[in-house]
PDB file of N, H, CA, C and O in Angstrom:
ATOM      1  N   MET A   1     136.000  98.960 -20.252  1.00  0.00           N
ATOM      2  CA  MET A   1     135.102  97.791 -19.841  1.00  0.00           C
ATOM      3  C   MET A   1     135.427  97.274 -18.313  1.00  0.00           C
ATOM      4  O   MET A   1     136.592  97.053 -17.983  1.00  0.00           O
ATOM      5  N   GLU A   2     134.563  97.133 -17.594  1.00  0.00           N
ATOM      6  H   GLU A   2     133.616  97.313 -17.862  1.00  0.00           H
ATOM      7  CA  GLU A   2     134.707  96.621 -16.337  1.00  0.00           C
ATOM      8  C   GLU A   2     134.136  94.943 -16.179  1.00  0.00           C
ATOM      9  O   GLU A   2     133.149  94.489 -16.756  1.00  0.00           O
ATOM     10  N   TYR A   3     135.030  94.205 -15.257  1.00  0.00           N
ATOM     11  H   TYR A   3     135.832  94.573 -14.788  1.00  0.00           H
ATOM     12  CA  TYR A   3     134.280  93.052 -15.176  1.00  0.00           C
ATOM     13  C   TYR A   3     134.345  92.630 -13.595  1.00  0.00           C
ATOM     14  O   TYR A   3     135.183  93.001 -12.773  1.00  0.00           O
ATOM     15  N   ASN A   4     133.227  91.749 -13.394  1.00  0.00           N
ATOM     16  H   ASN A   4     132.546  91.447 -14.062  1.00  0.00           H
ATOM     17  CA  ASN A   4     133.186  91.411 -11.934  1.00  0.00           C
ATOM     18  C   ASN A   4     132.791  90.037 -11.925  1.00  0.00           C
ATOM     19  O   ASN A   4     132.141  89.625 -12.886  1.00  0.00           O
ATOM     20  N   ILE A   5     133.114  89.183 -10.887  1.00  0.00           N
ATOM     21  H   ILE A   5     133.642  89.517 -10.106  1.00  0.00           H
ATOM     22  CA  ILE A   5     132.862  87.825 -10.791  1.00  0.00           C
ATOM     23  C   ILE A   5     132.250  87.619  -9.476  1.00  0.00           C
ATOM     24  O   ILE A   5     132.915  87.780  -8.452  1.00  0.00           O
ATOM     25  N   ILE A   6     131.062  87.284  -9.450  1.00  0.00           N
ATOM     26  H   ILE A   6     130.522  87.153 -10.281  1.00  0.00           H
ATOM     27  CA  ILE A   6     130.199  86.802  -8.227  1.00  0.00           C
ATOM     28  C   ILE A   6     130.437  85.383  -7.797  1.00  0.00           C
ATOM     29  O   ILE A   6     130.320  84.456  -8.598  1.00  0.00           O
ATOM     30  N   VAL A   7     130.782  85.198  -6.490  1.00  0.00           N
ATOM     31  H   VAL A   7     130.877  85.952  -5.839  1.00  0.00           H
ATOM     32  CA  VAL A   7     131.048  83.721  -6.188  1.00  0.00           C
ATOM     33  C   VAL A   7     130.188  83.249  -4.830  1.00  0.00           C
ATOM     34  O   VAL A   7     130.405  83.790  -3.746  1.00  0.00           O
ATOM     35  N   ALA A   8     129.300  82.306  -4.972  1.00  0.00           N
ATOM     36  H   ALA A   8     129.123  81.866  -5.853  1.00  0.00           H
ATOM     37  CA  ALA A   8     128.353  81.999  -3.943  1.00  0.00           C
ATOM     38  C   ALA A   8     128.327  80.562  -3.620  1.00  0.00           C
ATOM     39  O   ALA A   8     128.508  79.817  -4.583  1.00  0.00           O
ATOM     40  N   PRO A   9     128.145  80.024  -2.493  1.00  0.00           N
ATOM     41  CA  PRO A   9     128.107  78.729  -2.169  1.00  0.00           C
ATOM     42  C   PRO A   9     126.725  77.871  -3.007  1.00  0.00           C
ATOM     43  O   PRO A   9     126.755  76.735  -3.480  1.00  0.00           O
ATOM     44  N   ASP A  10     125.711  78.723  -2.991  1.00  0.00           N
ATOM     45  H   ASP A  10     125.687  79.646  -2.607  1.00  0.00           H
ATOM     46  CA  ASP A  10     124.505  77.921  -3.710  1.00  0.00           C
ATOM     47  C   ASP A  10     123.973  78.822  -4.624  1.00  0.00           C
ATOM     48  O   ASP A  10     124.325  79.998  -4.719  1.00  0.00           O
ATOM     49  N   LEU A  11     123.072  78.236  -5.338  1.00  0.00           N
ATOM     50  H   LEU A  11     122.786  77.281  -5.260  1.00  0.00           H
ATOM     51  CA  LEU A  11     122.436  79.154  -6.585  1.00  0.00           C
ATOM     52  C   LEU A  11     121.235  80.328  -6.047  1.00  0.00           C
ATOM     53  O   LEU A  11     120.929  81.319  -6.710  1.00  0.00           O
ATOM     54  N   GLU A  12     120.743  80.029  -4.923  1.00  0.00           N
ATOM     55  H   GLU A  12     120.991  79.224  -4.384  1.00  0.00           H
ATOM     56  CA  GLU A  12     119.891  81.055  -4.250  1.00  0.00           C
ATOM     57  C   GLU A  12     120.845  82.259  -3.885  1.00  0.00           C
ATOM     58  O   GLU A  12     120.609  83.398  -4.289  1.00  0.00           O
ATOM     59  N   VAL A  13     121.753  81.999  -3.233  1.00  0.00           N
ATOM     60  H   VAL A  13     121.945  81.074  -2.905  1.00  0.00           H
ATOM     61  CA  VAL A  13     122.734  83.269  -2.810  1.00  0.00           C
ATOM     62  C   VAL A  13     123.300  84.005  -4.079  1.00  0.00           C
ATOM     63  O   VAL A  13     123.376  85.228  -4.194  1.00  0.00           O
ATOM     64  N   LEU A  14     123.645  83.175  -4.915  1.00  0.00           N
ATOM     65  H   LEU A  14     123.584  82.182  -4.822  1.00  0.00           H
ATOM     66  CA  LEU A  14     124.145  83.794  -6.301  1.00  0.00           C
ATOM     67  C   LEU A  14     123.172  84.650  -6.754  1.00  0.00           C
ATOM     68  O   LEU A  14     123.416  85.814  -7.069  1.00  0.00           O
ATOM     69  N   ALA A  15     121.857  84.040  -6.817  1.00  0.00           N
ATOM     70  H   ALA A  15     121.659  83.094  -6.561  1.00  0.00           H
ATOM     71  CA  ALA A  15     120.958  85.130  -7.699  1.00  0.00           C
ATOM     72  C   ALA A  15     120.582  86.337  -6.878  1.00  0.00           C
ATOM     73  O   ALA A  15     120.262  87.400  -7.410  1.00  0.00           O
ATOM     74  N   THR A  16     120.628  86.155  -5.557  1.00  0.00           N
ATOM     75  H   THR A  16     120.888  85.292  -5.126  1.00  0.00           H
ATOM     76  CA  THR A  16     120.448  87.376  -4.656  1.00  0.00           C
ATOM     77  C   THR A  16     121.671  88.252  -4.972  1.00  0.00           C
ATOM     78  O   THR A  16     121.418  89.406  -5.316  1.00  0.00           O
ATOM     79  N   GLU A  17     122.797  87.924  -4.913  1.00  0.00           N
ATOM     80  H   GLU A  17     123.003  86.986  -4.633  1.00  0.00           H
ATOM     81  CA  GLU A  17     123.921  88.716  -5.117  1.00  0.00           C
ATOM     82  C   GLU A  17     123.873  89.450  -6.499  1.00  0.00           C
ATOM     83  O   GLU A  17     123.834  90.678  -6.578  1.00  0.00           O
ATOM     84  N   VAL A  18     123.878  88.558  -7.660  1.00  0.00           N
ATOM     85  H   VAL A  18     123.910  87.561  -7.597  1.00  0.00           H
ATOM     86  CA  VAL A  18     123.677  89.111  -8.955  1.00  0.00           C
ATOM     87  C   VAL A  18     122.491  90.316  -9.121  1.00  0.00           C
ATOM     88  O   VAL A  18     122.651  91.354  -9.764  1.00  0.00           O
ATOM     89  N   ALA A  19     121.330  89.949  -8.427  1.00  0.00           N
ATOM     90  H   ALA A  19     121.200  89.106  -7.905  1.00  0.00           H
ATOM     91  CA  ALA A  19     120.215  90.821  -8.432  1.00  0.00           C
ATOM     92  C   ALA A  19     120.738  92.301  -7.884  1.00  0.00           C
ATOM     93  O   ALA A  19     120.244  93.368  -8.248  1.00  0.00           O
ATOM     94  N   GLY A  20     121.680  92.181  -7.071  1.00  0.00           N
ATOM     95  H   GLY A  20     122.081  91.314  -6.776  1.00  0.00           H
ATOM     96  CA  GLY A  20     122.054  93.659  -6.514  1.00  0.00           C
ATOM     97  C   GLY A  20     122.806  94.281  -7.393  1.00  0.00           C
ATOM     98  O   GLY A  20     122.796  95.504  -7.250  1.00  0.00           O
ATOM     99  N   PHE A  21     123.520  93.838  -8.335  1.00  0.00           N
ATOM    100  H   PHE A  21     123.528  92.845  -8.451  1.00  0.00           H
ATOM    101  CA  PHE A  21     124.325  94.408  -9.444  1.00  0.00           C
ATOM    102  C   PHE A  21     123.382  94.895 -10.673  1.00  0.00           C
ATOM    103  O   PHE A  21     123.585  95.954 -11.266  1.00  0.00           O
ATOM    104  N   ILE A  22     122.558  94.195 -10.916  1.00  0.00           N
ATOM    105  H   ILE A  22     122.393  93.335 -10.434  1.00  0.00           H
ATOM    106  CA  ILE A  22     121.888  94.764 -12.335  1.00  0.00           C
ATOM    107  C   ILE A  22     121.472  96.155 -12.297  1.00  0.00           C
ATOM    108  O   ILE A  22     121.928  96.909 -13.156  1.00  0.00           O
ATOM    109  N   PRO A  23     120.471  96.707 -11.201  1.00  0.00           N
ATOM    110  CA  PRO A  23     120.104  97.936 -11.248  1.00  0.00           C
ATOM    111  C   PRO A  23     121.258  99.164 -11.444  1.00  0.00           C
ATOM    112  O   PRO A  23     121.021 100.314 -11.813  1.00  0.00           O
ATOM    113  N   LYS A  24     122.566  98.589 -11.092  1.00  0.00           N
ATOM    114  H   LYS A  24     122.759  97.655 -10.792  1.00  0.00           H
ATOM    115  CA  LYS A  24     123.650  99.405 -11.102  1.00  0.00           C
ATOM    116  C   LYS A  24     124.433  99.537 -12.552  1.00  0.00           C
ATOM    117  O   LYS A  24     125.437 100.195 -12.824  1.00  0.00           O
ATOM    118  N   GLY A  25     123.639  98.701 -13.367  1.00  0.00           N
ATOM    119  H   GLY A  25     122.823  98.166 -13.146  1.00  0.00           H
ATOM    120  CA  GLY A  25     124.239  98.835 -14.922  1.00  0.00           C
ATOM    121  C   GLY A  25     125.005  97.726 -15.256  1.00  0.00           C
ATOM    122  O   GLY A  25     125.463  97.661 -16.397  1.00  0.00           O
ATOM    123  N   TRP A  26     125.262  96.670 -14.296  1.00  0.00           N
ATOM    124  H   TRP A  26     124.890  96.722 -13.369  1.00  0.00           H
ATOM    125  CA  TRP A  26     125.995  95.582 -14.862  1.00  0.00           C
ATOM    126  C   TRP A  26     124.966  94.385 -15.607  1.00  0.00           C
ATOM    127  O   TRP A  26     123.797  94.163 -15.292  1.00  0.00           O
ATOM    128  N   LYS A  27     125.637  93.802 -16.512  1.00  0.00           N
ATOM    129  H   LYS A  27     126.587  93.982 -16.768  1.00  0.00           H
ATOM    130  CA  LYS A  27     125.123  92.858 -17.270  1.00  0.00           C
ATOM    131  C   LYS A  27     125.664  91.454 -17.137  1.00  0.00           C
ATOM    132  O   LYS A  27     126.822  91.201 -16.803  1.00  0.00           O
ATOM    133  N   LEU A  28     124.724  90.553 -17.428  1.00  0.00           N
ATOM    134  H   LEU A  28     123.784  90.758 -17.699  1.00  0.00           H
ATOM    135  CA  LEU A  28     125.322  88.985 -17.176  1.00  0.00           C
ATOM    136  C   LEU A  28     126.010  88.718 -18.390  1.00  0.00           C
ATOM    137  O   LEU A  28     125.461  88.970 -19.462  1.00  0.00           O
ATOM    138  N   LYS A  29     127.339  88.159 -18.330  1.00  0.00           N
ATOM    139  H   LYS A  29     127.785  87.955 -17.459  1.00  0.00           H
ATOM    140  CA  LYS A  29     128.113  87.467 -19.243  1.00  0.00           C
ATOM    141  C   LYS A  29     128.287  85.974 -19.192  1.00  0.00           C
ATOM    142  O   LYS A  29     128.609  85.406 -18.148  1.00  0.00           O
ATOM    143  N   GLY A  30     128.111  85.452 -20.125  1.00  0.00           N
ATOM    144  H   GLY A  30     127.850  85.913 -20.973  1.00  0.00           H
ATOM    145  CA  GLY A  30     128.144  83.904 -20.127  1.00  0.00           C
ATOM    146  C   GLY A  30     127.240  83.176 -19.195  1.00  0.00           C
ATOM    147  O   GLY A  30     126.253  83.794 -18.796  1.00  0.00           O
ATOM    148  N   GLY A  31     127.428  81.954 -18.789  1.00  0.00           N
ATOM    149  H   GLY A  31     128.230  81.451 -19.114  1.00  0.00           H
ATOM    150  CA  GLY A  31     126.612  81.194 -18.044  1.00  0.00           C
ATOM    151  C   GLY A  31     127.020  80.890 -16.514  1.00  0.00           C
ATOM    152  O   GLY A  31     128.073  81.425 -16.168  1.00  0.00           O
ATOM    153  N   ILE A  32     126.472  80.254 -15.715  1.00  0.00           N
ATOM    154  H   ILE A  32     125.616  79.820 -15.995  1.00  0.00           H
ATOM    155  CA  ILE A  32     126.691  80.012 -14.511  1.00  0.00           C
ATOM    156  C   ILE A  32     127.865  78.906 -14.350  1.00  0.00           C
ATOM    157  O   ILE A  32     127.625  77.852 -14.938  1.00  0.00           O
ATOM    158  N   VAL A  33     129.090  78.971 -13.654  1.00  0.00           N
ATOM    159  H   VAL A  33     129.285  79.828 -13.176  1.00  0.00           H
ATOM    160  CA  VAL A  33     130.081  78.041 -13.475  1.00  0.00           C
ATOM    161  C   VAL A  33     129.945  77.504 -12.201  1.00  0.00           C
ATOM    162  O   VAL A  33     129.855  78.144 -11.154  1.00  0.00           O
ATOM    163  N   GLU A  34     129.931  75.992 -12.374  1.00  0.00           N
ATOM    164  H   GLU A  34     130.004  75.471 -13.225  1.00  0.00           H
ATOM    165  CA  GLU A  34     129.919  75.396 -10.956  1.00  0.00           C
ATOM    166  C   GLU A  34     131.373  75.166 -10.579  1.00  0.00           C
ATOM    167  O   GLU A  34     132.166  75.002 -11.506  1.00  0.00           O
ATOM    168  N   HIS A  35     131.731  75.140  -9.568  1.00  0.00           N
ATOM    169  H   HIS A  35     131.087  75.272  -8.815  1.00  0.00           H
ATOM    170  CA  HIS A  35     133.190  74.840  -9.164  1.00  0.00           C
ATOM    171  C   HIS A  35     133.256  74.112  -7.790  1.00  0.00           C
ATOM    172  O   HIS A  35     132.200  73.679  -7.329  1.00  0.00           O
ATOM    173  N   LEU A  36     134.387  73.949  -7.121  1.00  0.00           N
ATOM    174  H   LEU A  36     135.245  74.301  -7.496  1.00  0.00           H
ATOM    175  CA  LEU A  36     134.472  73.415  -5.792  1.00  0.00           C
ATOM    176  C   LEU A  36     133.798  73.856  -4.710  1.00  0.00           C
ATOM    177  O   LEU A  36     133.337  73.150  -3.813  1.00  0.00           O
ATOM    178  N   ASN A  37     133.724  75.439  -4.836  1.00  0.00           N
ATOM    179  H   ASN A  37     134.098  76.012  -5.565  1.00  0.00           H
ATOM    180  CA  ASN A  37     133.324  76.253  -3.561  1.00  0.00           C
ATOM    181  C   ASN A  37     131.855  76.692  -3.816  1.00  0.00           C
ATOM    182  O   ASN A  37     131.299  77.461  -3.032  1.00  0.00           O
ATOM    183  N   GLY A  38     131.267  76.229  -4.854  1.00  0.00           N
ATOM    184  H   GLY A  38     131.719  75.605  -5.491  1.00  0.00           H
ATOM    185  CA  GLY A  38     129.898  76.674  -5.227  1.00  0.00           C
ATOM    186  C   GLY A  38     129.707  77.076  -6.446  1.00  0.00           C
ATOM    187  O   GLY A  38     130.242  76.342  -7.276  1.00  0.00           O
ATOM    188  N   PHE A  39     129.051  78.118  -6.933  1.00  0.00           N
ATOM    189  H   PHE A  39     128.616  78.714  -6.259  1.00  0.00           H
ATOM    190  CA  PHE A  39     128.832  78.705  -8.273  1.00  0.00           C
ATOM    191  C   PHE A  39     129.395  80.082  -8.393  1.00  0.00           C
ATOM    192  O   PHE A  39     129.663  80.808  -7.435  1.00  0.00           O
ATOM    193  N   ALA A  40     129.555  80.385  -9.684  1.00  0.00           N
ATOM    194  H   ALA A  40     129.337  79.795 -10.462  1.00  0.00           H
ATOM    195  CA  ALA A  40     130.176  81.710  -9.892  1.00  0.00           C
ATOM    196  C   ALA A  40     129.500  82.289 -11.324  1.00  0.00           C
ATOM    197  O   ALA A  40     129.284  81.561 -12.293  1.00  0.00           O
ATOM    198  N   GLN A  41     129.235  83.596 -11.285  1.00  0.00           N
ATOM    199  H   GLN A  41     129.411  84.188 -10.498  1.00  0.00           H
ATOM    200  CA  GLN A  41     128.648  84.263 -12.643  1.00  0.00           C
ATOM    201  C   GLN A  41     129.401  85.540 -12.554  1.00  0.00           C
ATOM    202  O   GLN A  41     129.637  86.214 -11.551  1.00  0.00           O
ATOM    203  N   GLN A  42     129.798  85.786 -14.028  1.00  0.00           N
ATOM    204  H   GLN A  42     129.607  85.239 -14.843  1.00  0.00           H
ATOM    205  CA  GLN A  42     130.567  86.838 -14.514  1.00  0.00           C
ATOM    206  C   GLN A  42     129.630  87.960 -15.077  1.00  0.00           C
ATOM    207  O   GLN A  42     128.750  87.782 -15.919  1.00  0.00           O
ATOM    208  N   LEU A  43     129.977  89.203 -14.447  1.00  0.00           N
ATOM    209  H   LEU A  43     130.692  89.348 -13.763  1.00  0.00           H
ATOM    210  CA  LEU A  43     129.184  90.337 -14.902  1.00  0.00           C
ATOM    211  C   LEU A  43     130.147  91.399 -15.636  1.00  0.00           C
ATOM    212  O   LEU A  43     131.356  91.437 -15.408  1.00  0.00           O
ATOM    213  N   VAL A  44     129.415  92.358 -16.646  1.00  0.00           N
ATOM    214  H   VAL A  44     128.433  92.327 -16.831  1.00  0.00           H
ATOM    215  CA  VAL A  44     130.216  93.181 -17.262  1.00  0.00           C
ATOM    216  C   VAL A  44     129.403  94.553 -17.277  1.00  0.00           C
ATOM    217  O   VAL A  44     128.179  94.601 -17.391  1.00  0.00           O
ATOM    218  N   ARG A  45     130.220  95.641 -17.150  1.00  0.00           N
ATOM    219  H   ARG A  45     131.215  95.602 -17.057  1.00  0.00           H
ATOM    220  CA  ARG A  45     129.705  97.091 -17.450  1.00  0.00           C
ATOM    221  C   ARG A  45     130.613  97.836 -18.105  1.00  0.00           C
ATOM    222  O   ARG A  45     131.829  97.661 -18.035  1.00  0.00           O
ATOM    223  N   ARG A  46     129.974  98.800 -18.845  1.00  0.00           N
ATOM    224  H   ARG A  46     128.986  98.942 -18.902  1.00  0.00           H
ATOM    225  CA  ARG A  46     130.764  99.673 -19.684  1.00  0.00           C
ATOM    226  C   ARG A  46     130.841 101.235 -18.716  1.00  0.00           C
ATOM    227  O   ARG A  46     130.021 101.564 -17.858  1.00  0.00           O
ATOM    228  N   PRO A  47     131.762 101.833 -19.042  1.00  0.00           N
ATOM    229  CA  PRO A  47     131.761 103.212 -18.139  1.00  0.00           C
ATOM    230  C   PRO A  47     130.483 104.028 -18.636  1.00  0.00           C
ATOM    231  O   PRO A  47     129.796 104.715 -17.879  1.00  0.00           O
ATOM    232  N   GLY A  48     130.289 103.896 -19.762  1.00  0.00           N
ATOM    233  H   GLY A  48     130.847 103.338 -20.377  1.00  0.00           H
ATOM    234  CA  GLY A  48     129.166 104.942 -20.207  1.00  0.00           C
ATOM    235  C   GLY A  48     127.827 104.582 -19.701  1.00  0.00           C
ATOM    236  O   GLY A  48     126.963 105.421 -19.446  1.00  0.00           O
ATOM    237  N   ASP A  49     127.662 103.135 -19.545  1.00  0.00           N
ATOM    238  H   ASP A  49     128.364 102.454 -19.752  1.00  0.00           H
ATOM    239  CA  ASP A  49     126.332 102.714 -18.897  1.00  0.00           C
ATOM    240  C   ASP A  49     126.204 103.328 -17.456  1.00  0.00           C
ATOM    241  O   ASP A  49     125.137 103.734 -16.996  1.00  0.00           O
ATOM    242  N   VAL A  50     127.417 103.353 -16.789  1.00  0.00           N
ATOM    243  H   VAL A  50     128.284 103.023 -17.163  1.00  0.00           H
ATOM    244  CA  VAL A  50     127.086 103.988 -15.440  1.00  0.00           C
ATOM    245  C   VAL A  50     126.768 105.422 -15.439  1.00  0.00           C
ATOM    246  O   VAL A  50     125.935 105.878 -14.657  1.00  0.00           O
ATOM    247  N   LYS A  51     127.407 106.156 -16.296  1.00  0.00           N
ATOM    248  H   LYS A  51     128.084 105.785 -16.932  1.00  0.00           H
ATOM    249  CA  LYS A  51     126.836 107.505 -16.376  1.00  0.00           C
ATOM    250  C   LYS A  51     125.483 107.851 -17.018  1.00  0.00           C
ATOM    251  O   LYS A  51     124.994 108.975 -16.907  1.00  0.00           O
ATOM    252  N   ARG A  52     124.940 106.928 -17.639  1.00  0.00           N
ATOM    253  H   ARG A  52     125.337 106.015 -17.729  1.00  0.00           H
ATOM    254  CA  ARG A  52     123.450 106.901 -18.207  1.00  0.00           C
ATOM    255  C   ARG A  52     122.578 106.357 -17.028  1.00  0.00           C
ATOM    256  O   ARG A  52     121.473 106.872 -16.859  1.00  0.00           O
ATOM    257  N   ASN A  53     122.898 105.589 -16.396  1.00  0.00           N
ATOM    258  H   ASN A  53     123.796 105.170 -16.533  1.00  0.00           H
ATOM    259  CA  ASN A  53     122.379 104.892 -15.394  1.00  0.00           C
ATOM    260  C   ASN A  53     121.963 106.119 -14.189  1.00  0.00           C
ATOM    261  O   ASN A  53     120.837 106.285 -13.719  1.00  0.00           O
ATOM    262  N   ASN A  54     123.182 106.893 -13.856  1.00  0.00           N
ATOM    263  H   ASN A  54     124.097 106.759 -14.237  1.00  0.00           H
ATOM    264  CA  ASN A  54     123.203 107.763 -12.861  1.00  0.00           C
ATOM    265  C   ASN A  54     122.237 108.991 -13.276  1.00  0.00           C
ATOM    266  O   ASN A  54     121.566 109.596 -12.440  1.00  0.00           O
ATOM    267  N   ARG A  55     122.237 109.276 -14.571  1.00  0.00           N
ATOM    268  H   ARG A  55     122.782 108.784 -15.250  1.00  0.00           H
ATOM    269  CA  ARG A  55     121.377 110.320 -14.945  1.00  0.00           C
ATOM    270  C   ARG A  55     119.937 110.017 -14.948  1.00  0.00           C
ATOM    271  O   ARG A  55     119.142 110.918 -14.681  1.00  0.00           O
ATOM    272  N   GLN A  56     119.516 108.783 -15.238  1.00  0.00           N
ATOM    273  H   GLN A  56     120.162 108.051 -15.455  1.00  0.00           H
ATOM    274  CA  GLN A  56     118.256 108.304 -15.240  1.00  0.00           C
ATOM    275  C   GLN A  56     117.776 108.263 -13.788  1.00  0.00           C
ATOM    276  O   GLN A  56     116.580 108.478 -13.592  1.00  0.00           O
ATOM    277  N   GLU A  57     118.534 108.025 -12.807  1.00  0.00           N
ATOM    278  H   GLU A  57     119.506 107.850 -12.966  1.00  0.00           H
ATOM    279  CA  GLU A  57     118.211 107.844 -11.379  1.00  0.00           C
ATOM    280  C   GLU A  57     117.896 109.292 -10.967  1.00  0.00           C
ATOM    281  O   GLU A  57     116.883 109.629 -10.354  1.00  0.00           O
ATOM    282  N   GLN A  58     118.928 110.147 -11.394  1.00  0.00           N
ATOM    283  H   GLN A  58     119.751 109.874 -11.892  1.00  0.00           H
ATOM    284  CA  GLN A  58     118.650 111.692 -10.873  1.00  0.00           C
ATOM    285  C   GLN A  58     117.268 112.071 -11.584  1.00  0.00           C
ATOM    286  O   GLN A  58     116.429 112.534 -10.812  1.00  0.00           O
ATOM    287  N   GLU A  59     116.961 111.977 -12.659  1.00  0.00           N
ATOM    288  H   GLU A  59     117.643 111.600 -13.287  1.00  0.00           H
ATOM    289  CA  GLU A  59     115.747 112.505 -13.369  1.00  0.00           C
ATOM    290  C   GLU A  59     114.582 112.012 -12.541  1.00  0.00           C
ATOM    291  O   GLU A  59     113.606 112.707 -12.259  1.00  0.00           O
ATOM    292  N   ALA A  60     114.779 110.658 -12.148  1.00  0.00           N
ATOM    293  H   ALA A  60     115.572 110.093 -12.377  1.00  0.00           H
ATOM    294  CA  ALA A  60     113.488 110.038 -11.481  1.00  0.00           C
ATOM    295  C   ALA A  60     113.272 110.576 -10.072  1.00  0.00           C
ATOM    296  O   ALA A  60     112.153 110.514  -9.563  1.00  0.00           O
ATOM    297  N   VAL A  61     114.136 111.014  -9.537  1.00  0.00           N
ATOM    298  H   VAL A  61     115.045 111.064  -9.951  1.00  0.00           H
ATOM    299  CA  VAL A  61     114.067 111.876  -8.105  1.00  0.00           C
ATOM    300  C   VAL A  61     113.506 113.076  -8.580  1.00  0.00           C
ATOM    301  O   VAL A  61     112.427 113.456  -8.125  1.00  0.00           O
ATOM    302  N   LYS A  62     114.066 113.677  -9.382  1.00  0.00           N
ATOM    303  H   LYS A  62     114.943 113.369  -9.751  1.00  0.00           H
ATOM    304  CA  LYS A  62     113.205 115.198  -9.548  1.00  0.00           C
ATOM    305  C   LYS A  62     111.817 114.798  -9.901  1.00  0.00           C
ATOM    306  O   LYS A  62     110.959 115.432  -9.286  1.00  0.00           O
ATOM    307  N   GLN A  63     111.383 113.908 -10.736  1.00  0.00           N
ATOM    308  H   GLN A  63     112.080 113.393 -11.236  1.00  0.00           H
ATOM    309  CA  GLN A  63     109.879 113.651 -10.983  1.00  0.00           C
ATOM    310  C   GLN A  63     109.182 113.396  -9.810  1.00  0.00           C
ATOM    311  O   GLN A  63     108.113 113.939  -9.534  1.00  0.00           O
ATOM    312  N   ARG A  64     109.753 112.589  -9.113  1.00  0.00           N
ATOM    313  H   ARG A  64     110.622 112.148  -9.338  1.00  0.00           H
ATOM    314  CA  ARG A  64     109.114 112.067  -7.656  1.00  0.00           C
ATOM    315  C   ARG A  64     108.992 113.387  -6.889  1.00  0.00           C
ATOM    316  O   ARG A  64     107.869 113.645  -6.456  1.00  0.00           O
ATOM    317  N   ARG A  65     109.946 114.235  -6.662  1.00  0.00           N
ATOM    318  H   ARG A  65     110.858 114.026  -7.014  1.00  0.00           H
ATOM    319  CA  ARG A  65     109.915 115.552  -5.996  1.00  0.00           C
ATOM    320  C   ARG A  65     108.705 116.434  -6.558  1.00  0.00           C
ATOM    321  O   ARG A  65     107.944 116.979  -5.759  1.00  0.00           O
ATOM    322  N   THR A  66     108.557 116.552  -7.743  1.00  0.00           N
ATOM    323  H   THR A  66     109.175 116.110  -8.392  1.00  0.00           H
ATOM    324  CA  THR A  66     107.746 117.555  -8.194  1.00  0.00           C
ATOM    325  C   THR A  66     106.376 117.063  -7.986  1.00  0.00           C
ATOM    326  O   THR A  66     105.494 117.871  -7.694  1.00  0.00           O
ATOM    327  N   LYS A  67     106.099 115.714  -8.119  1.00  0.00           N
ATOM    328  H   LYS A  67     106.815 115.058  -8.356  1.00  0.00           H
ATOM    329  CA  LYS A  67     104.763 115.158  -7.929  1.00  0.00           C
ATOM    330  C   LYS A  67     104.282 115.180  -6.448  1.00  0.00           C
ATOM    331  O   LYS A  67     103.099 115.231  -6.108  1.00  0.00           O
ATOM    332  N   TRP A  68     105.346 115.136  -5.618  1.00  0.00           N
ATOM    333  H   TRP A  68     106.306 115.095  -5.894  1.00  0.00           H
ATOM    334  CA  TRP A  68     104.961 115.283  -4.235  1.00  0.00           C
ATOM    335  C   TRP A  68     104.778 116.646  -3.953  1.00  0.00           C
ATOM    336  O   TRP A  68     103.804 116.945  -3.262  1.00  0.00           O
ATOM    337  N   ILE A  69     105.520 117.519  -4.352  1.00  0.00           N
ATOM    338  H   ILE A  69     106.311 117.276  -4.913  1.00  0.00           H
ATOM    339  CA  ILE A  69     105.337 119.120  -4.130  1.00  0.00           C
ATOM    340  C   ILE A  69     103.905 119.511  -4.721  1.00  0.00           C
ATOM    341  O   ILE A  69     103.226 120.285  -4.045  1.00  0.00           O
ATOM    342  N   GLU A  70     103.465 119.104  -5.761  1.00  0.00           N
ATOM    343  H   GLU A  70     104.016 118.476  -6.310  1.00  0.00           H
ATOM    344  CA  GLU A  70     102.349 119.424  -6.415  1.00  0.00           C
ATOM    345  C   GLU A  70     101.204 118.951  -5.610  1.00  0.00           C
ATOM    346  O   GLU A  70     100.053 119.132  -6.008  1.00  0.00           O
TER     347      GLU A  70
END
């Protein structure tokens, strides 16, 4: 299990940063924490999710290519 903590000065930046990790198989864990330097959000990812996500991306690329070639 992998853990990641995103820290940002305000909620808009935090949302933008977190949104970049969601397509990579990361999931939100817990709520948003407010602290002296801004806000933080914890993310979690299982190693099996990474492999599954990569396989889905490869299949999508193959499908796009075949549609384009046809």
